[in-house]
C-alpha distance (Angstrom), angle and dihedral (degrees) to the residues before:
residue distance angle dihedral
M1 . . .
S2 3.83 . .
A3 3.80 123.8 .
S4 3.78 118.8 -112.2
Y5 3.79 121.8 -128.3
L6 3.81 89.9 -101.7
E7 3.82 91.9 52.1
L8 3.81 91.7 47.0
R9 3.79 88.8 50.7
R10 3.80 90.8 54.5
L11 3.82 92.0 44.5
L12 3.79 90.4 53.0
M13 3.80 91.7 45.6
E14 3.84 88.5 56.0
V15 3.83 97.3 48.8
S16 3.82 108.0 23.5
G17 3.82 93.1 91.9
I18 3.82 89.5 58.9
I19 3.81 95.7 41.9
R20 3.82 96.4 50.2
G21 3.79 111.0 86.6
S22 3.82 93.4 14.4
R23 3.78 121.3 128.1
I24 3.82 121.4 -128.4
I25 3.82 101.3 -126.5
N26 3.80 95.1 177.9
L27 3.81 145.5 -14.1
Y28 3.82 128.5 -136.4
H29 3.80 130.7 -169.3
M30 3.80 105.1 -146.2
D31 3.81 129.3 -149.7
D32 3.83 90.7 -108.0
D33 3.86 88.6 58.4
S34 3.81 91.7 -107.6
I35 3.79 122.0 132.8
I36 3.80 121.4 -130.7
L37 3.79 120.2 -157.7
K38 3.79 113.1 -160.9
L39 3.81 104.9 -143.4
R40 3.75 132.3 -166.8
S41 3.78 134.5 179.1
G42 3.80 135.9 156.2
D43 3.80 93.8 -74.4
F44 3.81 104.1 16.0
S45 3.79 137.2 67.1
G46 3.79 118.2 172.0
E47 3.79 147.3 97.8
L48 3.78 136.3 -83.2
R49 3.80 110.7 -148.1
I50 3.80 114.4 -156.9
I51 3.80 116.0 -167.2
P52 3.84 104.2 -169.7
G53 3.78 113.5 -134.4
R54 3.81 91.9 19.4
F55 3.82 124.3 45.0
F56 3.81 146.5 -65.4
Y57 3.79 135.5 -122.4
L58 3.79 139.0 -177.6
V59 3.80 124.9 -126.5
E60 3.80 128.7 -168.1
G61 3.79 94.7 -141.2
S62 3.81 137.2 36.1
Y63 3.80 142.4 -85.1
E64 3.78 129.9 -134.5
K65 3.81 105.9 -98.6
P66 3.82 131.8 -143.3
V67 3.81 114.3 -97.2
K68 3.81 92.5 -125.3
L69 3.80 127.5 40.5
S70 3.81 117.3 -134.6
E71 3.80 122.1 -117.3
R72 3.84 91.9 -108.9
G73 3.80 89.8 45.9
R74 3.82 90.7 54.2
A75 3.81 91.4 48.7
L76 3.83 92.9 50.2
R77 3.82 91.7 44.3
K78 3.81 91.3 53.2
V79 3.81 92.0 53.0
I80 3.82 102.3 45.2
S81 3.81 107.3 20.1
G82 3.82 110.2 116.4
S83 3.81 94.1 20.9
R84 3.81 124.3 131.2
I85 3.82 121.3 -128.0
R86 3.80 107.4 -124.8
D87 3.80 97.7 175.6
V88 3.81 142.5 -9.4
K89 3.80 129.3 -162.0
L90 3.80 144.3 148.8
V91 3.79 123.2 -108.9
E92 3.81 103.7 -109.4
G93 3.81 110.5 -92.8
E94 3.81 92.8 -6.2
R95 3.81 134.5 101.3
I96 3.80 92.8 -122.3
M97 3.81 125.8 112.4
M98 3.80 120.5 -154.9
M99 3.78 118.9 -157.9
E100 3.79 117.7 -170.9
L101 3.81 112.0 -147.8
E102 3.79 133.4 -169.7
K103 3.82 119.3 -154.0
G104 3.80 126.9 164.7
G105 3.80 92.0 -16.5
K106 3.84 91.8 -52.9
I107 3.80 127.1 111.9
L108 3.81 119.5 -131.4
R109 3.78 132.0 173.3
L110 3.79 125.3 -140.1
I111 3.81 108.5 -155.8
S112 3.81 119.5 -163.6
E113 3.80 114.0 -166.5
F114 3.81 116.9 -159.3
L115 3.82 92.9 -177.4
P116 3.84 120.6 120.3
K117 3.83 91.7 -86.8
G118 3.76 92.5 44.5
T119 3.77 124.8 -174.6
L120 3.80 143.0 153.0
I121 3.80 120.1 -116.4
V122 3.82 136.5 -172.8
V123 3.81 117.2 -154.3
D124 3.80 132.7 -179.3
E125 3.84 128.7 -128.9
D126 3.82 89.8 -79.3
N127 3.82 91.2 54.0
R128 3.80 91.3 -110.6
I129 3.79 114.7 147.6
I130 3.82 112.9 -112.0
E131 3.81 98.3 174.7
S132 3.80 137.7 -9.8
L133 3.79 133.1 -169.3
H134 3.81 91.2 -132.2
H135 3.80 129.2 20.4
L136 3.81 108.3 -132.1
R137 3.78 133.3 -175.4
M138 3.77 112.7 -167.0
K139 3.76 136.1 169.8
D140 3.81 94.8 -94.9
R141 3.83 102.9 16.3
I142 3.81 142.1 43.7
I143 3.79 118.6 -156.1
V144 3.81 108.7 -168.0
P145 3.84 131.1 117.1
G146 3.80 112.2 -79.1
E147 3.83 95.4 29.1
I148 3.80 123.8 109.2
Y149 3.81 109.5 -106.8
K150 3.81 114.4 -118.5
L151 3.77 128.1 -171.4
P152 3.81 117.0 -126.4
P153 3.81 116.4 -99.4
P154 3.83 108.3 -68.6
R155 3.81 117.9 -97.1
P156 3.79 125.7 -154.0
S157 3.80 111.3 -99.3
I158 3.76 121.9 -148.3
T159 3.81 116.7 -125.3
E160 3.81 136.8 162.5
S161 3.82 89.3 -102.5
N162 3.82 96.6 57.5
L163 3.80 99.1 39.7
E164 3.79 94.8 103.1
D165 3.82 91.0 56.9
I166 3.78 96.0 48.4
F167 3.82 97.8 101.7
R168 3.82 91.5 56.4
T169 3.83 89.8 64.6
L170 3.82 95.8 50.3
D171 3.82 124.8 95.9
P172 3.83 105.8 -114.9
N173 3.83 92.7 -149.3
R174 3.81 96.1 56.3
K175 3.79 130.5 79.6
I176 3.78 114.4 -87.6
V177 3.83 92.4 -126.6
S178 3.84 91.9 55.9
E179 3.78 93.3 47.4
L180 3.80 94.5 48.0
A181 3.80 89.6 47.9
S182 3.81 97.4 48.9
K183 3.82 112.3 19.0
A184 3.80 94.8 36.8
G185 3.80 89.7 42.4
L186 3.81 93.7 -130.2
G187 3.80 98.6 125.4
G188 3.80 125.3 -132.5
R189 3.80 96.5 -75.2
Y190 3.82 96.6 57.4
A191 3.80 93.4 37.3
E192 3.83 88.4 58.3
E193 3.82 91.7 43.6
I194 3.80 92.3 53.7
L195 3.81 92.8 49.4
C196 3.81 90.2 45.8
L197 3.83 90.9 53.8
A198 3.81 90.5 44.6
G199 3.82 91.5 49.1
I200 3.83 93.2 -126.0
D201 3.80 126.7 139.7
K202 3.82 109.1 -111.8
A203 3.82 91.2 -140.3
V204 3.84 92.5 65.1
K205 3.82 114.5 113.8
V206 3.80 119.3 -122.4
K207 3.84 92.5 -117.4
D208 3.82 91.4 55.2
L209 3.79 94.8 57.7
S210 3.82 116.7 111.5
E211 3.80 121.1 -137.9
E212 3.80 88.7 -107.9
Q213 3.82 91.0 54.3
K214 3.79 91.0 47.9
A215 3.81 89.5 52.5
K216 3.82 90.0 51.1
I217 3.82 90.8 50.2
L218 3.82 91.0 50.8
E219 3.80 91.2 48.8
A220 3.83 91.3 49.3
L221 3.81 90.3 45.2
K222 3.82 91.6 55.0
K223 3.78 90.4 48.6
V224 3.82 93.3 49.9
L225 3.82 93.0 47.0
H226 3.80 88.8 51.3
L227 3.83 93.5 48.0
I228 3.82 92.9 47.5
E229 3.78 87.5 55.7
I230 3.83 102.0 42.7
G231 3.84 108.2 6.0
K232 3.82 123.7 123.4
P233 3.84 105.2 -93.7
A234 3.81 119.3 -127.4
I235 3.80 142.9 173.4
A236 3.82 117.5 -125.4
Y237 3.81 117.2 -146.1
L238 3.80 129.9 -165.2
L239 3.80 125.4 171.7
G240 3.80 112.0 -93.7
E241 3.81 95.3 7.9
V242 3.80 134.9 100.5
P243 3.84 110.0 -99.6
Q244 3.80 114.5 -104.7
P245 3.84 122.2 -132.7
L246 3.82 110.5 -139.2
P247 3.81 134.2 -176.3
Y248 3.84 86.8 -140.3
R249 3.81 138.6 -6.3
M250 3.79 98.6 -71.0
E251 3.81 120.1 -147.7
I252 3.83 94.0 -133.9
F253 3.81 89.6 60.8
K254 3.81 92.9 45.4
S255 3.81 90.0 53.4
K256 3.82 90.6 53.2
G257 3.81 92.9 54.9
Y258 3.80 99.2 -107.1
N259 3.82 120.7 163.0
F260 3.80 116.3 -130.9
K261 3.77 135.4 -143.2
D262 3.80 116.8 -167.7
V263 3.81 115.6 -138.0
N264 3.80 134.5 -171.6
S265 3.81 97.3 -112.6
L266 3.79 143.5 6.1
N267 3.81 85.5 -115.4
Q268 3.83 89.3 61.2
A269 3.82 90.9 46.3
F270 3.82 91.7 54.4
R271 3.81 92.5 44.6
E272 3.82 95.9 50.5
S273 3.81 93.4 42.4
Y274 3.79 93.3 49.1
E275 3.80 93.3 47.4
H276 3.81 88.3 51.7
E277 3.81 89.9 49.2
L278 3.82 91.4 49.8
A279 3.80 89.9 49.5
L280 3.80 91.1 52.4
R281 3.79 90.2 47.5
V282 3.81 94.0 49.6
E283 3.80 89.9 42.2
E284 3.81 90.8 54.6
E285 3.81 91.5 47.7
K286 3.82 92.4 47.8
R287 3.78 91.8 45.6
R288 3.81 91.4 49.6
K289 3.83 92.2 51.3
I290 3.79 93.3 46.9
E291 3.80 92.5 44.3
D292 3.82 90.7 49.6
K293 3.80 88.9 52.6
I294 3.80 90.9 46.8
E295 3.81 89.9 49.6
E296 3.81 90.8 50.9
L297 3.82 90.8 49.5
K298 3.80 91.6 47.3
K299 3.80 89.2 53.9
K300 3.82 90.2 52.7
L301 3.79 89.8 44.8
N302 3.80 92.2 53.7
E303 3.82 92.1 45.7
K304 3.81 92.0 51.7
R305 3.80 92.8 46.1
F306 3.81 91.4 47.6
T307 3.83 92.0 50.1
A308 3.82 91.3 44.0
N309 3.81 92.4 51.4
K310 3.80 89.6 47.9
L311 3.80 91.1 51.3
I312 3.82 91.7 47.2
A313 3.82 91.0 52.2
S314 3.83 91.1 46.4
S315 3.82 91.5 47.2
K316 3.81 92.2 51.2
K317 3.79 92.0 48.0
L318 3.82 92.5 47.3
R319 3.79 92.1 47.6
E320 3.81 92.0 49.4
L321 3.84 89.7 51.1
A322 3.82 92.3 47.2
Q323 3.81 89.8 51.1
K324 3.82 91.0 50.5
L325 3.81 92.3 47.3
F326 3.79 89.7 48.3
K327 3.81 90.0 54.8
T328 3.86 92.5 47.8
Y329 3.82 94.7 40.3
S330 3.85 94.8 118.2
R331 3.85 92.9 52.2
L332 3.81 90.0 48.4
E333 3.78 89.6 53.7
E334 3.84 89.6 50.7
V335 3.82 95.7 53.1
K336 3.83 101.1 35.7
E337 3.83 91.8 98.0
I338 3.87 95.5 40.0
D339 3.82 111.8 91.0
G340 3.76 118.5 -138.0
V341 3.81 139.5 50.6
H342 3.79 119.6 -46.5
E343 3.83 130.1 -172.5
I344 3.80 109.8 -139.7
D345 3.82 119.3 175.4
G346 3.79 92.2 -34.0
L347 3.80 93.9 -44.5
K348 3.80 122.6 117.6
V349 3.83 107.2 -134.9
E350 3.83 119.6 -171.9
V351 3.84 116.8 -168.7
N352 3.82 123.8 -159.5
S353 3.82 108.4 -178.7
R354 3.77 93.0 -177.2
R355 3.82 90.6 60.4
K356 3.77 90.6 34.9
E357 3.78 92.8 -130.0
M358 3.76 140.5 121.1
K359 3.84 119.2 -151.8
I360 3.82 117.8 -155.4
D361 3.81 119.5 -166.8
Y362 3.82 115.9 -149.6
D363 3.79 131.9 162.9
E364 3.85 93.8 -15.8
E365 3.82 90.6 -50.7
T366 3.80 132.5 100.1
L367 3.79 127.5 -136.0
T368 3.82 120.1 -165.0
L369 3.83 120.7 -152.1
K370 3.84 123.7 -171.7
T371 3.84 111.4 -122.3
D372 3.80 93.2 -157.3
E373 3.83 91.4 58.3
S374 3.81 130.4 66.0
I375 3.80 108.7 -74.6
M376 3.81 90.9 -157.1
K377 3.80 91.2 52.3
Q378 3.81 90.0 52.0
I379 3.82 91.5 48.7
S380 3.80 88.3 50.0
S381 3.83 88.3 52.7
L382 3.82 88.4 54.9
F383 3.83 89.2 57.0
D384 3.82 88.3 49.4
D385 3.82 91.9 49.6
A386 3.81 90.8 49.0
K387 3.81 89.7 51.4
K388 3.83 92.0 47.3
S389 3.82 90.3 52.0
M390 3.80 90.9 49.3
D391 3.83 91.3 47.7
A392 3.81 90.3 49.6
A393 3.82 89.8 49.1
E394 3.81 91.1 51.0
R395 3.82 90.8 49.9
L396 3.79 90.0 51.1
L397 3.81 91.4 48.6
K398 3.79 89.7 49.9
E399 3.83 89.6 51.0
A400 3.82 88.5 47.2
K401 3.81 89.9 53.7
A402 3.81 90.2 51.0
I403 3.81 89.6 50.8
E404 3.82 89.5 48.6
S405 3.80 89.1 53.0
K406 3.83 89.6 50.3
I407 3.81 89.9 51.9
E408 3.82 90.8 51.4
K409 3.81 91.1 48.5
L410 3.81 91.3 48.8
S411 3.81 90.7 50.0
R412 3.80 90.3 50.7
R413 3.80 91.3 44.9
E414 3.80 89.4 51.3
A415 3.80 90.4 59.0
E416 3.82 93.1 43.2
E417 3.80 95.6 46.4
L418 3.78 93.8 47.5
E419 3.81 89.6 57.7
E420 3.83 88.7 61.3
I421 3.80 96.5 48.6
L422 3.79 98.9 85.5
L423 3.79 89.8 49.7
K424 3.82 89.0 57.9
V425 3.81 96.1 49.3
S426 3.82 96.4 38.8
A427 3.76 122.2 90.5
R428 3.78 117.0 -110.7
L429 3.77 95.2 -121.2
K430 3.75 127.3 -153.0
P431 3.81 106.5 -115.1
S432 3.78 114.1 -103.5
P433 3.80 116.6 -128.0
K434 3.82 109.0 -88.4
R435 3.77 126.7 -131.0
W436 3.81 106.5 -107.6
Y437 3.82 95.3 -112.0
E438 3.84 93.1 54.4
R439 3.81 87.7 78.3
Y440 3.81 86.7 67.8
R441 3.81 135.8 41.2
W442 3.78 111.6 -81.7
F443 3.81 146.4 161.0
T444 3.78 138.9 177.4
T445 3.80 115.7 -113.1
S446 3.80 122.7 -127.2
E447 3.83 87.3 -101.7
G448 3.82 92.1 52.9
F449 3.83 100.7 -103.0
L450 3.82 121.0 138.6
A451 3.83 116.2 -119.7
V452 3.83 117.3 -168.6
A453 3.83 126.9 -171.4
G454 3.79 132.5 -166.5
K455 3.81 118.2 -120.0
D456 3.81 97.1 -144.5
A457 3.82 141.8 -9.6
S458 3.81 92.4 -74.1
S459 3.82 95.6 48.7
N460 3.84 90.6 43.8
I461 3.80 89.3 62.0
S462 3.82 92.6 40.6
L463 3.82 89.7 51.9
L464 3.81 94.4 48.7
K465 3.80 96.1 42.5
K466 3.81 97.2 44.9
H467 3.79 104.5 32.7
L468 3.83 110.7 24.4
E469 3.82 109.8 113.6
P470 3.83 131.5 -175.5
N471 3.83 95.7 -99.3
D472 3.83 94.6 49.2
L473 3.81 129.7 101.7
V474 3.81 124.3 -141.9
F475 3.83 122.0 -144.1
H476 3.81 127.1 -165.0
A477 3.81 132.8 169.6
E478 3.82 118.7 -119.0
V479 3.80 91.7 -111.6
R480 3.81 136.0 81.6
G481 3.79 115.0 -102.1
A482 3.79 99.1 37.6
A483 3.78 133.9 140.8
A484 3.78 119.5 -105.6
V485 3.82 108.6 -130.5
I486 3.81 124.5 -159.6
L487 3.80 116.4 -157.5
K488 3.80 100.8 -156.6
D489 3.81 113.0 -131.9
G490 3.81 85.2 0.2
L491 3.83 93.8 159.6
R492 3.82 86.9 73.4
A493 3.83 94.6 42.6
G494 3.79 123.5 109.2
E495 3.80 128.0 -126.1
K496 3.84 92.2 -91.1
S497 3.80 92.7 60.3
K498 3.81 91.9 46.6
V499 3.82 92.0 52.2
E500 3.82 91.1 47.4
A501 3.84 92.5 48.9
A502 3.82 88.6 48.9
Q503 3.82 90.6 51.0
F504 3.81 89.8 51.1
A505 3.83 90.2 52.1
A506 3.84 90.6 48.1
T507 3.82 93.1 47.9
Y508 3.80 93.3 54.5
S509 3.79 94.5 48.1
R510 3.80 135.2 94.2
A511 3.81 87.5 -98.8
W512 3.83 86.9 79.6
R513 3.81 91.2 56.7
E514 3.82 89.3 49.7
R515 3.85 87.3 52.7
M516 3.80 94.0 -123.7
S517 3.79 115.6 166.9
Q518 3.82 95.5 -148.7
I519 3.80 140.3 7.1
T520 3.80 141.1 179.7
V521 3.79 118.0 -100.9
Y522 3.80 125.6 -170.8
Y523 3.78 129.1 -153.1
V524 3.80 132.2 -161.0
T525 3.79 138.8 177.7
A526 3.81 123.2 -95.2
D527 3.82 94.5 -104.2
Q528 3.84 90.3 58.9
I529 3.83 91.7 65.6
S530 3.81 118.3 92.0
F531 3.79 132.9 172.5
K532 3.85 95.5 -161.7
P533 3.81 117.1 87.4
P534 3.80 119.6 -138.8
P535 3.84 114.3 -92.9
G536 3.80 111.3 -71.2
H537 3.82 94.0 16.9
Y538 3.81 130.0 109.5
L539 3.80 123.4 -136.4
P540 3.85 112.7 -152.2
K541 3.81 121.5 -136.1
G542 3.79 110.4 -75.9
G543 3.80 91.5 17.6
F544 3.80 129.8 126.4
I545 3.80 135.6 -178.8
V546 3.81 123.5 -114.3
K547 3.81 114.0 -154.2
G548 3.78 126.4 -162.6
E549 3.80 132.6 1.0
R550 3.80 122.2 -12.0
N551 3.80 129.7 -146.5
Y552 3.82 115.9 -136.4
I553 3.82 132.5 -149.7
T554 3.82 126.5 176.6
V555 3.79 111.0 -145.1
K556 3.81 141.4 173.6
L557 3.81 120.4 -110.3
E558 3.80 112.0 -118.6
L559 3.78 141.1 133.4
A560 3.79 122.2 -154.5
I561 3.82 119.8 -162.7
G562 3.80 121.8 -168.3
L563 3.79 148.5 161.5
T564 3.80 121.7 -124.3
R565 3.79 123.9 -140.4
D566 3.83 86.2 -95.3
L567 3.84 89.9 55.0
E568 3.82 93.2 -110.2
L569 3.82 114.9 150.9
I570 3.81 112.0 -124.2
Y571 3.80 131.0 175.7
G572 3.80 141.9 179.4
P573 3.82 136.2 91.3
S574 3.82 111.8 -9.8
Q575 3.82 94.3 -118.3
A576 3.83 89.5 56.1
L577 3.82 90.7 54.8
A578 3.82 95.7 44.5
G579 3.79 110.3 110.9
R580 3.81 92.7 15.7
A581 3.82 101.4 61.0
T582 3.80 117.7 67.7
R583 3.83 88.6 -166.8
M584 3.77 126.5 25.1
V585 3.81 141.7 175.0
K586 3.80 126.8 -165.9
I587 3.82 126.2 -143.3
V588 3.82 126.4 -165.6
P589 3.83 130.9 -179.9
G590 3.82 112.7 -66.7
K591 3.80 148.8 125.6
R592 3.82 103.4 -89.3
K593 3.80 116.2 108.9
S594 3.81 119.0 -108.7
T595 3.85 92.5 -121.6
E596 3.80 90.9 57.8
L597 3.83 92.4 43.6
A598 3.80 91.8 48.2
E599 3.82 92.9 52.1
E600 3.80 91.3 51.8
A601 3.82 92.0 43.6
V602 3.83 91.2 51.8
R603 3.83 90.6 50.4
M604 3.80 91.3 51.1
L605 3.81 95.2 44.2
T606 3.82 96.3 47.1
E607 3.81 101.7 36.0
N608 3.86 110.7 143.2
M609 3.82 90.4 1.9
S610 3.81 128.3 117.3
F611 3.82 112.1 -114.0
D612 3.79 128.0 153.0
K613 3.82 120.0 -127.9
R614 3.77 93.2 -105.0
S615 3.82 93.2 53.7
L616 3.81 91.2 48.3
N617 3.81 90.5 51.1
L618 3.80 92.2 48.1
L619 3.81 90.0 48.3
K620 3.81 90.8 50.5
E621 3.81 92.1 48.9
R622 3.81 91.3 48.9
I623 3.82 91.8 51.0
I624 3.82 91.4 48.5
E625 3.83 88.1 55.1
L626 3.80 91.3 51.9
I627 3.82 98.4 51.2
P628 3.84 107.9 96.9
Y629 3.81 116.6 -119.2
G630 3.83 91.7 -6.6
S631 3.81 97.8 -81.6
G632 3.80 144.1 75.2
E633 3.79 145.6 119.4
L634 3.81 130.9 -93.2
V635 3.79 114.4 -126.8
K636 3.78 129.5 -167.3
I637 3.78 116.1 -106.0
């Protein structure tokens, strides 16, 4: 998928503030033919990935680079490496980005074309091409070093100001969807979206549109332009397809049954989608190579088995004949000097004394024995030949088994290697600052209150000392070795939230390890918690004192894990996840290992959904971390 002008405009709006003023530290020509500019400024270090003919995006991190730089990559690096980006903008209405660079007191321009025949070009102050990623000769332009750079013929750009005049530019005899896509410069995706929102069949011709339909199209067009500019970006997923980066959750994708994941920016949507696409591409290439090798090995395997089976059959036949000849040896000795055909124990024996040979017909084959040599010795040789054939067959079968083992290893390696692919094509991102409660276990109650639990004795104390506030409630199971749970603003919370916080405290307590089905949990107010033991008493590490009266709740032990519509992993009591999780599994105390439970949970949560291997592995690892004491049982919801 290539970005439209409107999408490129939003992408640039999101990242231009970071790009301007940055210095190009280095340039890399990647295996996918994209160009990566390593950028650095006072408060930014990252990479701008330019995919000619498609789009660009910025990443705060770095990609794994090819071992060797291409010739064109070296030429481009030499020209622009070390330059400072003074300005960056899009050519009005066109999918071309102009970057003004300053290097050694000279001004250069780096031009990125996202047109069908996309390329990347460096020109000097006189607009003369110094270097280009691809040399192109087109009908109206030549892009090679030494030529003057020319923009393509101008295309009309759609803006709020010229919307009312749009129908005057359209060909009345063509379909409305085609005209909106090409003449209005919207592209097929947004042309379809506008007609979908307007409720108009895309096959309708422009001349057949009523004034009311035209008004609906204009209204939908304004809405789409607005959403492209300020909508909440998302990624659309469908099983077996490359994820689609979107400036908002588009209706045409909803109608086709896509799942959506909201993201913070269109830049992030393009980055994640493209990395997924690269992974699929590399995966396909790897799979094809491995499968070709497997196919080649299977061919050898079949050949060896075929030859071995042939040798086994021949050996058996030869041995049977040798045994028969051994039994009739005395008769053969009697007739070896008598010319003519003899019938001996079902065998046809033809003697030719002149040639000193004896021909024996068996099973449509003929064996020749020499009459002037020892018959017994020749029969013995037949036994030897039969044994040699059998030995050869056994060697071939052994080789076939080794090949079979290689095929199995390759098949296993295929699965293992493919899991690593996304890691190779994904950027190593700088971690974003976490929300404070993400260092602990946490969930949001069904009433919208935040509940946070410690992970061990040390984090229990850290949680209570750093984050307990006057309006909070503290929950703790009536058993040693339990998580302390803070229900933030708990004094305002209803009974539902209190029960859910109590369940969370029970779940992450030793009661789970003891496989108890329910336990009593108490809760107190913030002012009842103290970290100073009474005089003469000792407070163990991770301990705290509870003063005054306690409130008790008896709750069941359970942990629900689910995925939201935006593919976010959430967990906690099942009633807290209800309404938020589109898919959910429930775990209770039990004997099954967490690795086994996590695999089954991942299968259930992602059934008929498109996830890459890396995401599935990360999901599995996250679920393993969540399961208390490393064991449990899955129960049907």
